[in-house]
PAZAPA-4460 file (N, C-alpha, C; in steps of 0.05 Angstrom, whole numbers, plus 32768, in hexadecimal, padded with zeros to 4 digits):
% residues 304
    n_x    n_y    n_z   ca_x   ca_y   ca_z    c_x    c_y    c_z   seq   type   mol
   8011   7FEA   8009   7FFA   8009   8001   8013   8012   8000     1      M     A
   8012   8031   7FF5   8019   8044   7FEB   801E   8055   8006     2      G     A
   8027   806C   8006   8031   807F   801E   8022   8095   8017     3      K     A
   800C   8094   8009   7FEE   80AB   800A   7FFC   80C7   8005     4      L     A
   800F   80CC   7FFF   801D   80DD   7FEE   8025   80E9   8004     5      G     A
   802F   80E5   801E   8041   80ED   8032   8056   80F6   802C     6      L     A
   8069   80F3   8018   8081   8100   8014   8078   811D   800B     7      A     A
   806C   8126   7FFE   8067   8138   7FEE   8060   8154   8003     8      A     A
   8059   8146   8019   8050   8161   802D   805F   8160   804A     9      T     A
   806D   8144   8045   8086   8150   8061   80A2   8157   8060    10      V     A
   80AC   8165   8070   80C5   8169   806B   80CD   8154   806F    11      L     A
   80EE   8156   8062   80FA   8138   806D   810F   8140   807F    12      T     A
   811F   8129   8090   8125   812B   80A3   814E   813A   8094    13      L     A
   8150   812F   8080   8166   8146   8073   816B   8162   8081    14      A     A
   8152   8165   807A   814A   8188   807E   814E   818D   809A    15      A     A
   8136   8180   80A6   813A   8194   80BD   813C   8173   80DB    16      I     A
   813E   815D   80D1   8146   8148   80E5   8160   8143   80F1    17      G     A
   816A   8130   80E7   817E   8121   80FE   8194   813A   80FB    18      P     A
   8196   814C   80F2   81AE   8159   80E9   81AC   8167   80FC    19      A     A
   818E   8173   8103   818A   8193   811A   818E   8182   8133    20      A     A
   817E   816C   8139   8189   815F   8154   81A3   8159   8157    21      A     A
   81AF   8149   8147   81CC   814B   8142   81DA   8162   8157    22      Q     A
   81D7   8176   8145   81EB   818F   8146   81E0   81A3   815A    23      D     A
   81C4   81A6   8161   81BB   81B4   8177   81B0   81AF   818F    24      T     A
   81AA   818B   818C   819D   8184   81A6   817B   8182   81A6    25      G     A
   8170   819A   8190   8159   819C   8190   814D   818B   8180    26      E     A
   8132   8188   818C   8124   8176   8175   8118   8183   815A    27      S     A
   8116   8171   814A   8101   817F   8134   80E7   818D   8131    28      R     A
   80E1   817A   814B   80C8   8183   8157   80C3   8197   8168    29      H     A
   80D3   81A4   8175   80D9   81B4   8185   80E3   81B0   819B    30      G     A
   80EE   81C7   81AA   8106   81CF   81C4   80F5   81BD   81D8    31      S     A
   80D1   81C4   81D7   80C4   81BB   81F3   80BA   819C   81EA    32      W     A
   80BC   818D   81D6   80B2   8175   81CC   80B9   8166   81DD    33      D     A
   80A7   8151   81E7   80B0   8137   81F3   80A0   8121   81ED    34      R     A
   809A   8121   81D4   8098   8107   81C7   809E   80FB   81AE    35      M     A
   80BA   8104   81B0   80C1   8102   8196   80BD   80F6   8178    36      G     A
   80BF   80DE   8168   80B2   80D8   814E   8093   80D3   8155    37      A     A
   808D   80C8   816D   8072   80CB   8174   805B   80E2   8165    38      A     A
   8069   80F4   8167   805B   8111   8153   8054   810A   8134    39      N     A
   8067   80F1   8127   8063   80F4   810D   8044   80E0   810D    40      M     A
   8038   80D8   811D   8026   80C6   8110   800F   80DC   810D    41      M     A
   8003   80DE   80F8   7FF1   80F3   80F4   7FCE   80E3   80F9    42      T     A
   7FB9   80F5   80EE   7FA4   80E8   80E8   7FAD   80D7   80CD    43      E     A
   7FBA   80E4   80BD   7FC1   80D9   80A3   7FC9   80B6   80AA    44      L     A
   7FDE   80B5   80B9   7FE5   809C   80C4   7FD0   8086   80C7    45      N     A
   7FC1   8096   80DE   7FAC   8086   80E2   7F9A   8079   80CD    46      A     A
   7F93   8086   80BC   7F7F   8085   80A5   7F8E   806F   8095    47      I     A
   7F9F   806E   808F   7FBB   805B   807C   7FBA   8044   8090    48      Q     A
   7FB4   803E   80A3   7FC4   8024   80AE   7F9D   801B   80B5    49      A     A
   7F8F   802D   80BA   7F6D   801F   80B2   7F66   8010   809E    50      A     A
   7F77   8025   8086   7F70   801A   806C   7F7E   8004   8061    51      N     A
   7F95   7FFC   8071   7FA5   7FE3   806C   7F99   7FC8   8073    52      I     A
   7F7B   7FC9   8089   7F76   7FB7   8099   7F5F   7FA8   807F    53      I     A
   7F5E   7F99   807B   7F47   7F86   8063   7F3A   7F71   8074    54      R     A
   7F45   7F60   807E   7F3E   7F43   808C   7F35   7F4E   80A8    55      R     A
   7F3A   7F5F   80B8   7F30   7F69   80CB   7F43   7F4D   80E0    56      G     A
   7F5C   7F3F   80E2   7F6A   7F35   80F2   7F7E   7F40   80FF    57      R     A
   7F80   7F38   811B   7F8E   7F44   8132   7FA8   7F2A   8130    58      V     A
   7FB5   7F38   8135   7FD8   7F21   8146   7FE2   7F38   8154    59      V     A
   7FE7   7F23   816C   7FF5   7F36   8181   800E   7F26   817E    60      E     A
   801B   7F3D   8182   8040   7F41   8186   8050   7F3C   81A1    61      L     A
   803E   7F41   81AF   8043   7F35   81C9   804E   7F2E   81D7    62      G     A
   8061   7F22   81E5   8064   7F0C   81ED   8057   7F09   820D    63      R     A
   8059   7EEE   821A   8050   7EEC   8222   8060   7EF2   8240    64      D     A
   805A   7EFD   825C   806C   7F0B   8276   806A   7EF0   8283    65      Y     A
   8085   7EE8   8281   8087   7ED1   829B   809B   7ED5   82AA    66      T     A
   8098   7EBB   82C0   80B7   7EC7   82CB   80D3   7EB8   82C2    67      P     A
   80CB   7EA9   82B0   80E3   7EA3   82A4   80EF   7EAB   8285    68      D     A
   80DA   7EC3   828A   80E9   7ED4   826F   8104   7EDE   8270    69      M     A
   8110   7EE6   8258   812C   7EF1   8258   812C   7F12   8264    70      P     A
   813B   7F0B   827D   813E   7F2E   8280   815A   7F36   8296    71      M     A
   815B   7F4C   8299   8180   7F57   8295   8178   7F54   82B4    72      G     A
   819A   7F4B   82BD   81A7   7F48   82D8   8190   7F52   82EA    73      P     A
   818B   7F48   8306   817F   7F50   831E   8160   7F55   8318    74      G     A
   8156   7F51   82F3   8139   7F56   82F8   812C   7F3B   82FB    75      E     A
   8110   7F3E   82FD   80FF   7F29   82FE   80E3   7F35   82FA    76      S     A
   80D1   7F1E   82FF   80B5   7F22   82F8   80A8   7F16   830B    77      L     A
   8093   7F21   8326   808B   7F0D   8334   806A   7F19   8337    78      D     A
   805B   7F03   8330   8043   7F04   8333   8039   7EFD   834A    79      L     A
   8022   7F10   835F   801E   7EFC   8373   7FFB   7EFE   8376    80      S     A
   7FEA   7EEA   837E   7FCD   7EEE   837D   7FC2   7EE6   839E    81      R     A
   7FAF   7EFE   83A2   7FA3   7EF5   83B5   7F8D   7EF1   83BA    82      R     A
   7F7B   7EE6   83C0   7F55   7ED8   83BF   7F49   7EEF   83D8    83      V     A
   7F36   7EF9   83D0   7F27   7F10   83E2   7F08   7F06   83E0    84      V     A
   7F01   7EF9   83F4   7EE7   7EF3   83F3   7ECF   7EFF   8407    85      R     A
   7EBC   7F00   83F5   7EA3   7F11   840F   7E89   7F05   83FB    86      N     A
   7E78   7F12   840B   7E5A   7F08   8402   7E53   7F05   83EB    87      D     A
   7E5D   7F1A   83DA   7E57   7F1A   83C2   7E5F   7F0C   83AB    88      A     A
   7E83   7F13   83B8   7E88   7EFF   839A   7EA6   7EFE   83A9    89      A     A
   7EB5   7EEC   8396   7ECE   7EE0   839A   7EDC   7EEA   8386    90      T     A
   7EFD   7EF9   838F   7F08   7F0C   837A   7F23   7EFF   8381    91      Q     A
   7F33   7F00   8371   7F52   7EF8   836A   7F66   7F10   8361    92      V     A
   7F70   7F23   8375   7F75   7F31   836F   7F9D   7F30   8366    93      K     A
   7FA6   7F3A   8354   7FC2   7F36   834D   7FD3   7F51   8354    94      S     A
   7FE9   7F4A   8355   7FFC   7F5F   8359   8016   7F5B   834B    95      H     A
   8025   7F69   8332   8036   7F63   8324   8050   7F73   832B    96      L     A
   806A   7F65   8331   8081   7F7A   8333   808F   7F6B   8315    97      S     A
   809B   7F85   8309   80AC   7F7C   82F1   80B6   7F96   82E7    98      A     A
   80CF   7F9A   82DC   80DC   7FAD   82CD   80C3   7FB6   82BA    99      P     A
   80C3   7FD3   82B9   80AE   7FD8   829F   80BA   7FD1   828A   100      V     A
   80D2   7FCA   827C   80E3   7FC9   826C   80E6   7FB1   826A   101      G     A
   80DB   7FA1   827A   80D9   7F7D   826F   80D0   7F78   8259   102      A     A
   80CB   7F5D   8255   80C0   7F51   8242   80BE   7F63   821F   103      G     A
   809F   7F5F   821D   809B   7F6D   81FF   809E   7F8A   8208   104      T     A
   80AE   7FAA   81FE   80A7   7FB7   820F   80B2   7FD3   81FA   105      S     A
   80A5   7FE2   81FE   80AD   8003   81ED   80C1   800F   8200   106      L     A
   80D9   8014   81F2   80F2   802C   81FC   80E3   803F   81FC   107      S     A
   80E3   8050   820B   80D4   806D   820E   80F3   8080   8206   108      G     A
   80E4   8099   81FD   810B   80AF   81F3   8117   80AF   821F   109      L     A
   8107   80A9   822E   8117   80AF   8246   812C   8097   824E   110      G     A
   812C   807F   823B   8134   8069   8244   8154   806C   823F   111      E     A
   815F   8079   822E   817F   8081   8226   8182   8093   821B   112      I     A
   819D   809B   821F   81A1   80BA   821E   81C1   80B3   8211   113      G     A
   81D2   80C5   8205   81E6   80C7   81FB   81FC   80CA   820C   114      R     A
   8215   80C7   820F   821F   80CE   8226   821E   80EE   8235   115      P     A
   822E   80F1   8241   8224   8115   8246   8213   8126   825B   116      G     A
   820B   8135   8265   81F9   8145   826F   81E8   814A   8263   117      E     A
   81E2   814A   8250   81D0   8152   823A   81C4   8141   8222   118      D     A
   81C4   811B   822C   81CD   8110   820F   81B6   8102   820F   119      G     A
   8195   8111   8220   8189   80FB   8217   8172   810E   8201   120      F     A
   815D   8104   81F8   8149   8113   81DE   8145   8130   81EC   121      Y     A
   8145   8143   81D7   8149   8158   81D3   815C   8170   81E8   122      N     A
   8172   8160   81EA   817E   816B   81FF   8179   8165   8218   123      G     A
   8169   8155   8222   8163   814F   8242   8180   8143   824F   124      L     A
   8180   8147   826B   818F   8135   827F   8181   8121   8289   125      S     A
   8198   8115   8292   818C   8100   82A1   8178   80FD   82BE   126      A     A
   817E   811A   82C0   8176   812C   82DA   8153   8132   82D1   127      A     A
   8150   813F   82B6   8138   814A   82AD   8127   812E   82AC   128      D     A
   8138   8113   82AD   8123   80FF   82A3   8122   80ED   82BD   129      V     A
   812C   80F3   82CD   812F   80E0   82E2   812A   80F2   82F8   130      A     A
   8116   8108   82F7   810C   811D   8309   8111   8109   8326   131      S     A
   8118   811D   8340   8118   8114   835B   8101   811E   835F   132      A     A
   80F0   8133   8356   80DB   813C   8362   80C6   813E   834B   133      D     A
   80C9   812F   833B   80AA   812E   8327   80B1   8117   8314   134      G     A
   8097   8111   8305   809B   80FB   82EB   80B7   80FB   82E2   135      P     A
   80C4   8110   82D9   80DC   8111   82BE   80D1   8119   82AC   136      G     A
   80D9   8127   8295   80D0   812D   827A   80CC   8122   826B   137      E     A
   80D9   8107   8266   80D1   80F1   8254   80C5   80DE   825F   138      L     A
   80AE   80D4   826F   809E   80CB   8275   808F   80BB   825E   139      G     A
   8088   809C   8264   807C   8095   824D   8061   809B   8243   140      I     A
   8055   80AD   8261   8041   80AF   8258   803B   80C5   8245   141      E     A
   8043   80DC   8240   8043   80E8   8232   804B   80DF   820D   142      R     A
   8050   80C9   8208   8048   80B5   81ED   8031   80B2   81E6   143      V     A
   801C   80BC   81C7   8005   80B7   81C1   8008   8096   81B9   144      R     A
   7FEA   8096   81BC   7FF5   8075   81AF   7FF5   8070   8190   145      P     A
   8006   805C   8187   800B   8052   816F   7FFD   8044   815F   146      F     A
   7FE9   804D   814A   7FDE   804A   813D   7FE5   804C   811B   147      F     A
   7FF5   803D   810E   8005   8049   80F4   800C   802F   80E3   148      T     A
   8015   8038   80CD   8018   8021   80BE   802E   8013   80C5   149      R     A
   802F   7FF9   80CA   804A   7FE5   80CC   8052   7FD2   80B4   150      G     A
   8069   7FD2   80BB   8075   7FBB   80A7   8086   7FB0   80B8   151      I     A
   8090   7F98   80A7   80A1   7F78   80AF   80B1   7F7A   809D   152      M     A
   80C8   7F77   80A7   80E4   7F73   8097   80E7   7F52   80A6   153      I     A
   80E5   7F41   8091   80EA   7F26   8093   810D   7F1A   8091   154      D     A
   8116   7F27   80A4   8138   7F21   8096   8135   7EFC   809C   155      M     A
   812E   7EEF   80A6   8133   7ECD   80A6   812F   7EC4   8086   156      V     A
   8118   7EDB   807C   8115   7ECF   805B   8130   7EDC   8050   157      S     A
   8137   7EF7   8050   814B   7F02   8040   8167   7EF5   8042   158      V     A
   816F   7EEC   8061   8183   7EDE   8068   8187   7EBC   805D   159      R     A
   816E   7EB1   8059   8169   7E96   8054   816D   7E8B   807B   160      G     A
   8165   7E90   8087   8160   7E86   80A5   816B   7E97   80B8   161      G     A
   8168   7E95   80D2   8166   7EA7   80E3   8184   7EB5   80EA   162      P     A
   8187   7EC6   80F1   8199   7ED8   80F2   81A7   7EC6   810F   163      M     A
   81C0   7ED6   8114   81CD   7EC7   8126   81D3   7EEC   813E   164      Q     A
   81E0   7EE2   8155   81E9   7F02   8165   8204   7F0A   8155   165      A     A
   81F9   7F26   8152   8212   7F34   814B   820E   7F41   812D   166      G     A
   81FB   7F2F   811F   81FA   7F36   8106   81E9   7F4A   8101   167      E     A
   81F6   7F5E   80E8   81E3   7F7B   80E1   81D2   7F77   80D3   168      E     A
   81B9   7F86   80D1   81A8   7F8D   80BD   81AF   7F9C   80AC   169      I     A
   81B3   7FA3   8097   81BA   7FB2   8088   81A7   7FC3   8071   170      T     A
   81AA   7FE0   806B   819A   7FE7   8058   8192   7FD1   8043   171      V     A
   81A1   7FC5   8035   81A6   7FB7   8019   8190   7FA0   8034   172      E     A
   818F   7F91   803C   817B   7F7D   804F   815F   7F8A   804B   173      D     A
   8163   7FA7   8050   8147   7FB2   8057   8133   7FB2   8039   174      I     A
   814A   7FBE   802B   8143   7FBE   800A   813A   7FA7   7FFE   175      E     A
   8145   7F95   8001   813E   7F7A   7FF5   811F   7F71   8001   176      T     A
   811C   7F6F   8021   8106   7F65   8027   80F1   7F77   801A   177      A     A
   80F4   7F8C   801C   80DD   7F9E   8011   80D5   7F9C   7FF7   178      L     A
   80EE   7F95   7FE9   80EB   7F8C   7FC5   80D8   7F71   7FC2   179      D     A
   80E6   7F5B   7FD9   80D5   7F43   7FD4   80BE   7F42   7FE3   180      W     A
   80B3   7F50   7FF3   8095   7F52   7FFE   808D   7F6A   7FE9   181      F     A
   8085   7F74   7FD9   8083   7F8A   7FD1   8079   7FA0   7FDC   182      G     A
   8088   7FA8   7FEF   807D   7FC6   8005   808A   7FDA   7FFB   183      L     A
   807C   7FEE   8003   8082   8008   8001   80A0   8012   8010   184      D     A
   80A8   8024   800F   80C4   802A   8023   80B6   802E   803D   185      E     A
   80C0   8028   8050   80B0   8039   806B   80B2   8055   8067   186      P     A
   809B   8063   807C   809E   8082   8075   8093   8092   808D   187      G     A
   808F   80AE   808B   8088   80B8   80A1   8071   80AC   80BE   188      H     A
   807C   80A6   80CE   806A   809D   80DF   8068   8081   80E0   189      G     A
   8078   8075   80CE   8077   8057   80D3   8081   8042   80EB   190      D     A
   8076   802E   80EE   8080   801A   80FB   808D   8001   80EC   191      A     A
   80B1   8006   80F4   80B6   7FE8   80E0   80C2   7FD7   80F4   192      V     A
   80BD   7FC2   80F6   80C5   7FAC   8106   80D5   7F8F   80F1   193      L     A
   80E8   7F87   8104   80F3   7F75   80FC   80FA   7F5B   8101   194      F     A
   80FC   7F41   80ED   80F5   7F23   80F3   8110   7F22   80F1   195      H     A
   8118   7F17   8107   8139   7F0C   8103   8137   7EEB   8105   196      T     A
   8124   7EDF   8114   812B   7EC4   811E   8134   7EBC   813E   197      G     A
   8143   7ED8   814C   8147   7ED3   8161   813D   7ED0   817F   198      W     A
   811B   7EDA   8171   8110   7ECF   8189   8103   7EAC   8190   199      G     A
   8110   7E9F   8178   8117   7E83   8182   8124   7E80   819D   200      R     A
   8135   7E95   81A3   8140   7E89   81C2   812E   7E96   81D6   201      H     A
   811A   7EA1   81D7   810E   7EAE   81E7   8101   7E92   8204   202      W     A
   810A   7E98   8211   80FC   7E83   822D   810E   7E6E   8226   203      V     A
   8111   7E63   820D   811D   7E47   8206   813E   7E4A   820F   204      A     A
   8148   7E60   8209   8160   7E63   8210   816B   7E82   820F   205      D     A
   8164   7E7F   8230   816B   7EA1   8239   8181   7EA7   8240   206      N     A
   8196   7E9C   8235   81B4   7EA2   823A   81C0   7EA6   821C   207      D     A
   81B0   7E9B   8210   81BE   7EA5   81F3   81AA   7EBB   81F1   208      T     A
   8195   7EB5   81EE   817D   7ED4   81EB   818D   7EF0   81EF   209      Y     A
   8196   7EEA   820D   81A4   7F09   8211   81C2   7F0A   820D   210      L     A
   81D5   7EF3   8200   81EA   7EF5   8200   81F4   7F0F   81E9   211      S     A
   81E1   7F16   81D9   81E3   7F28   81BE   81CD   7F27   81AB   212      G     A
   81C2   7F34   81A2   81B2   7F2B   8182   81C1   7F3A   816D   213      A     A
   81AB   7F34   8159   81AD   7F3A   813F   81A8   7F53   8139   214      P     A
   81A2   7F6C   8129   8196   7F81   8128   819C   7F9D   8117   215      G     A
   8191   7FAD   811D   819B   7FC7   8105   81B3   7FD4   810D   216      I     A
   81C7   7FD8   80F3   81DD   7FE7   80FF   81D6   8004   80F8   217      G     A
   81EB   801B   80F5   81EA   8033   80F5   81E5   8034   80D8   218      A     A
   81EB   802A   80C5   81E0   8034   80AD   81C0   8032   80AA   219      A     A
   81B6   8013   80B3   8193   8012   80B0   818B   8023   80C2   220      A     A
   818D   802F   80DE   8192   8041   80F2   8186   805D   80E1   221      A     A
   8195   8059   80CE   819E   807D   80C1   818B   807B   80AA   222      Q     A
   8181   8063   8099   816E   8065   808B   815B   8065   8098   223      W     A
   8150   8056   80AB   813B   8058   80B5   8131   8074   80BD   224      L     A
   8142   8086   80CB   8138   809A   80D5   8138   80B7   80BD   225      I     A
   8147   80B5   80AC   8145   80BD   808C   8129   80BD   8085   226      E     A
   811F   80A1   8090   8105   80A0   807F   80EA   80A7   8095   227      R     A
   80F2   80B4   80AD   80DA   80B7   80B8   80CC   80AB   80D0   228      E     A
   80D8   8092   80D7   80C8   807F   80E3   80C6   8083   8101   229      V     A
   80AC   807E   8105   80A7   8081   8126   80AF   8072   8138   230      A     A
   80B5   8053   812E   80C1   8048   8142   80C5   802B   8130   231      L     A
   80DE   8020   8140   80E7   8004   812C   80E7   7FF4   8145   232      V     A
   80DD   7FD9   8141   80DA   7FC5   8158   80EB   7FA9   814A   233      G     A
   80F1   7F92   8157   80FF   7F7C   8154   8100   7F66   816A   234      A     A
   80FD   7F52   815A   80F6   7F30   8168   8115   7F2C   8182   235      D     A
   811B   7F49   8189   8137   7F40   8195   8135   7F52   81AD   236      T     A
   8146   7F59   81C3   8149   7F67   81D6   8157   7F84   81D2   237      W     A
   8167   7F82   81BE   816E   7F9F   81BB   8167   7FA7   819D   238      S     A
   8158   7F9F   818A   8156   7FAF   8170   816A   7FB1   8167   239      V     A
   8186   7FB7   816D   819D   7FBC   8159   81B0   7FAE   8167   240      E     A
   81BD   7F9E   8150   81DA   7F8E   8151   81E6   7F90   8170   241      R     A
   81EC   7F77   8183   81FD   7F71   819C   8205   7F58   8189   242      Q     A
   8226   7F5C   818F   8238   7F45   8190   823A   7F31   819F   243      A     A
   8238   7F1B   81AB   8243   7F11   81CA   825D   7F1A   81CB   244      P     A
   8257   7F26   81E5   827C   7F34   81EA   8283   7F47   81E6   245      G     A
   8272   7F54   81D4   8278   7F6F   81D4   8270   7F7D   81E8   246      E     A
   827D   7F9B   81EC   8272   7FAA   81FF   8259   7FB7   81FB   247      T     A
   8246   7FB6   820F   8228   7FC0   820B   821F   7FDA   81FF   248      R     A
   8233   7FE3   81ED   8225   8005   81DC   8215   8000   81D6   249      A     A
   8202   8018   81D4   81E8   8014   81C6   81ED   8032   81A9   250      F     A
   81F7   802D   8198   81FA   8047   8188   81DA   8047   8178   251      P     A
   81D7   8032   8174   81B8   8039   8163   81A3   8042   8171   252      V     A
   81A3   803A   818D   8193   8045   81A1   8196   8063   81AE   253      H     A
   81AB   806D   81A7   81B0   8085   81B1   81A7   809B   8196   254      T     A
   81B1   808F   8183   81A7   80A2   8166   8194   809F   815E   255      E     A
   8182   8088   8166   8167   808F   8160   8155   809D   8171   256      M     A
   8157   8091   818B   8142   8098   819E   8150   80B2   81A8   257      T     A
   816A   80B7   81AE   816F   80D1   81BF   816B   80E9   81AA   258      A     A
   817F   80DE   8190   8181   80F2   817C   816C   80FB   8173   259      G     A
   815A   80E1   8166   813F   80E5   8154   8127   80E2   8166   260      N     A
   8124   80DB   817E   810A   80D9   8184   8102   80BF   817B   261      G     A
   8105   80AA   816B   80FF   8093   8163   8101   8080   817D   262      I     A
   80DF   806F   817D   80DB   805E   8191   80E5   803B   8184   263      Y     A
   80EC   8036   819C   80F5   8014   819B   80EE   8000   81A4   264      L     A
   80DC   7FED   8190   80C7   7FD7   81A0   80D5   7FC1   81A0   265      H     A
   80DE   7FB3   81BD   80F1   7F97   81BC   80E4   7F7F   81C1   266      R     A
   80E8   7F66   81B7   80DD   7F4E   81CC   80C2   7F4A   81BC   267      N     A
   80CB   7F51   81A4   80AC   7F4D   818F   80A7   7F2F   8184   268      L     A
   808E   7F1C   8187   808D   7F0A   817D   8089   7F09   8164   269      E     A
   809D   7F14   8151   8094   7F15   8133   8095   7EFE   8125   270      T     A
   809C   7EEE   812E   8092   7ECB   8129   8071   7EC9   8120   271      E     A
   8061   7ED6   8132   8041   7ED8   8122   803D   7EE7   810D   272      R     A
   8048   7EFC   810B   8047   7F03   80EF   804B   7EF2   80D8   273      L     A
   8065   7EDE   80DD   8079   7ECE   80CB   805B   7EBD   80C2   274      I     A
   8053   7EB2   80DA   8036   7E9F   80DA   8023   7EAC   80CE   275      D     A
   8017   7EC3   80D5   7FFD   7ED1   80BF   8008   7EDB   809B   276      A     A
   8026   7ED6   8095   8024   7ED8   807D   8020   7EFD   807A   277      E     A
   8027   7F0B   8086   801E   7F28   8084   8040   7F38   8086   278      I     A
   8041   7F49   807B   8055   7F5E   807C   8052   7F79   8083   279      A     A
   8034   7F82   807A   802E   7F9A   807D   800D   7F97   808F   280      E     A
   8008   7FAF   809F   7FFB   7FAB   80BA   7FFA   7FC0   80C2   281      F     A
   7FD8   7FC7   80D5   7FE1   7FD8   80E5   7FEC   7FD8   80FE   282      A     A
   7FF7   7FE4   8109   8007   7FE5   811B   7FFF   7FF9   8132   283      Y     A
   7FFA   7FE7   814A   7FEA   7FF8   815D   7FEF   7FF1   817C   284      I     A
   7FF9   8006   8187   8001   8002   81A3   8001   8019   81B7   285      F     A
   7FF2   8015   81CB   7FF3   802E   81E1   8006   8023   81F3   286      A     A
   801B   8033   8203   8028   8038   8216   8016   8037   822D   287      P     A
   801E   8024   823A   8015   8023   8258   801D   8045   8262   288      L     A
   800C   8056   826C   8014   8073   8278   8018   806E   8291   289      P     A
   8030   8061   8299   803A   8063   82B5   804A   807A   82B5   290      V     A
   8042   8092   82C1   8054   80A7   82C7   806C   80AC   82CD   291      V     A
   807E   80B3   82C3   8099   80AF   82BD   80A9   809C   82BE   292      G     A
   809B   808A   82B6   80AA   806A   82AB   80B9   8077   8290   293      A     A
   80D2   8064   8289   80E3   806A   826E   80D6   8052   825F   294      T     A
   80C7   8040   8266   80C0   802D   824F   80A3   8023   8259   295      A     A
   809B   8013   8242   8085   800F   8246   807E   7FED   823E   296      S     A
   806F   7FDA   8251   806C   7FBA   8244   8056   7FC4   8239   297      P     A
   804B   7FAB   8230   802D   7FA7   8221   802E   7F97   820B   298      G     A
   801B   7F94   81FB   800F   7F7F   81E0   800E   7F8F   81CB   299      A     A
   8025   7F99   81B5   8020   7FA3   81A7   8006   7F93   8191   300      P     A
   7FFD   7FA1   817C   7FE9   7F88   8167   7FF1   7F8D   8151   301      L     A
   7FF0   7F7E   813D   7FF1   7F88   811E   7FD7   7F77   8116   302      A     A
   7FC9   7F8E   810B   7FAC   7F88   80FE   7FB1   7F8F   80DE   303      V     A
   7F9D   7F70   80D1   7FA8   7F7A   80B2   7F8C   7F68   80AA   304      Y     A
***
């Protein structure tokens, strides 16, 4: 499905985007902005996404939240339940304790910044984000719901099998996938998801899953930035490439998120898109509005 002429009506990032953000620290959306690329999702994006829906089928892209899912050092998930009985009814009340960034989660603009005092999105500091006397400047509650065109880049098909940790997704890979599946390039406000096959290790082998990951590199990230996407996701914990044993630096995170306000959605169950045999869909996700949080758990949807 085409881009409905958006290219003719939207200024390019080459003119006012990454260069402005990198050189001055100020977002293309204004020095006051706290939503980043979520600003790019207009009414036209929602109409375009709705027009993609033909069969009314819904694919859940979120993984189950379980105590044995892969998590970082010292992180855990605990679900407790208690039974409350009275004359009118019996209730079972649940209490969940878990990092908001665990499982299938949206990385907000306040989760990572460049080194330095003002390294977060729009020149904000860590003190601005993690304020001692308030919710902070980049809380996830500031992000509007996502309802936009989504496309999936099936790297397993492009590479002829599942990718390995540290393998880099290139611009050529993306263009090959788009050509194979007859998709228009991603554009203003779109969501781009990558299926690498790395999700096969989820729960089955958590040590391997967390040891590294395939993902996009700097060139592919810049290509996506230039096309003004709002969100990039993957079936990995990192979205960008991470080789086992390498120092955990996140240059793609800092460039896309801190530099350009683009959201990253991690640990997606993209296998379900493969099973449904779809590559273009309406992508839907409403972040859990926990005031001051820098990430959001949840279950995104692909509707086609």
